[in-house]
C-alpha positions in Angstrom: 25.9 -139.7 -42.2 28.9 -136.7 -40.5 31.4 -139.4 -38.8 31.7 -140.6 -42.7 31.7 -138.1 -44.1 34.3 -136.8 -41.2 36.7 -140.7 -41.8 36.4 -139.9 -45.3 38.1 -136.2 -45.3 40.9 -137.8 -42.6 41.9 -140.1 -44.9 42.6 -137.5 -47.7 43.8 -135.7 -44.9 45.1 -137.4 -41.8 45.6 -134.4 -40.0 42.2 -132.3 -40.2 41.7 -131.5 -37.4 37.8 -130.3 -37.7 37.0 -134.4 -38.7 39.1 -135.8 -35.7 36.8 -133.4 -33.9 34.0 -134.6 -35.8 34.4 -137.6 -34.8 36.2 -137.9 -31.1 32.4 -136.0 -30.4 30.1 -138.5 -31.8 33.0 -141.2 -29.8 32.4 -139.7 -26.8 28.3 -139.3 -27.8 29.2 -143.2 -28.4 30.6 -143.9 -25.3 34.1 -144.9 -26.6 36.2 -143.3 -25.1 39.2 -144.4 -26.2 38.6 -143.3 -29.2 37.4 -140.3 -28.8 40.5 -139.3 -27.1 42.4 -141.2 -30.1 40.7 -138.3 -32.9 40.8 -134.8 -29.8 45.0 -135.7 -29.3 44.7 -135.3 -33.6 42.7 -131.8 -33.0 45.2 -131.0 -29.6 48.2 -131.1 -32.1 46.8 -128.6 -34.1 45.1 -126.7 -31.5 47.3 -127.8 -28.3 45.0 -125.6 -26.0 42.0 -125.8 -27.1 39.6 -125.4 -24.6 35.9 -127.4 -25.6 38.4 -130.1 -26.9 40.1 -130.1 -23.4 37.5 -129.5 -22.1 35.3 -132.7 -24.0 38.8 -134.6 -22.9 38.4 -134.5 -19.1 35.5 -136.0 -19.8 36.8 -139.0 -20.9 39.0 -139.3 -18.8 36.7 -138.5 -16.1 34.3 -141.1 -17.2 37.4 -144.2 -17.1 37.9 -142.7 -13.9 41.1 -141.5 -14.5 40.5 -138.8 -12.2 44.4 -137.2 -12.4 44.1 -137.5 -16.2 40.4 -135.2 -16.0 42.3 -133.1 -14.2 44.3 -132.4 -15.9 43.0 -131.6 -19.2 40.4 -129.5 -17.4 43.0 -127.9 -16.0 44.1 -126.8 -19.2 41.4 -125.8 -20.0 41.3 -123.3 -17.2 43.7 -121.7 -18.5 43.1 -121.6 -21.6 39.3 -119.7 -21.0 40.4 -118.2 -17.1 35.6 -117.2 -17.6 34.2 -119.9 -18.2 32.6 -121.4 -16.1 30.7 -124.9 -17.0 35.1 -125.9 -17.2 35.5 -124.2 -13.4 33.2 -126.3 -12.6 33.9 -129.7 -14.3 37.1 -128.8 -12.9 36.6 -128.6 -9.3 34.4 -132.2 -10.2 37.2 -133.9 -11.3 39.4 -132.3 -8.1 36.8 -133.7 -6.0 37.0 -137.3 -7.4 41.3 -137.4 -8.0 41.7 -136.3 -3.8 39.1 -139.3 -3.3 41.4 -141.2 -5.2 44.2 -140.8 -3.2 
């Protein structure tokens, strides 16, 4: 229901960040990571350094086995919210994954 509402909002206002965030989170939970990233990138157009959005994008990239992209998003997220322990922990995990991938 929320996804349908968000899609309706986007039809009327294609740049609506909240609607894109809602659909992005729905797609993340549904393991549709590429689609989630597409919507989260739309949010970043309005809120370019939003740590929650960046952290969720990092998670999508991690699940897609793209450690360098996950790491880059997590680094931006931590820069935007340096005291956020959850982001810090994710960043460390992504750093290890990126090192292992090399």
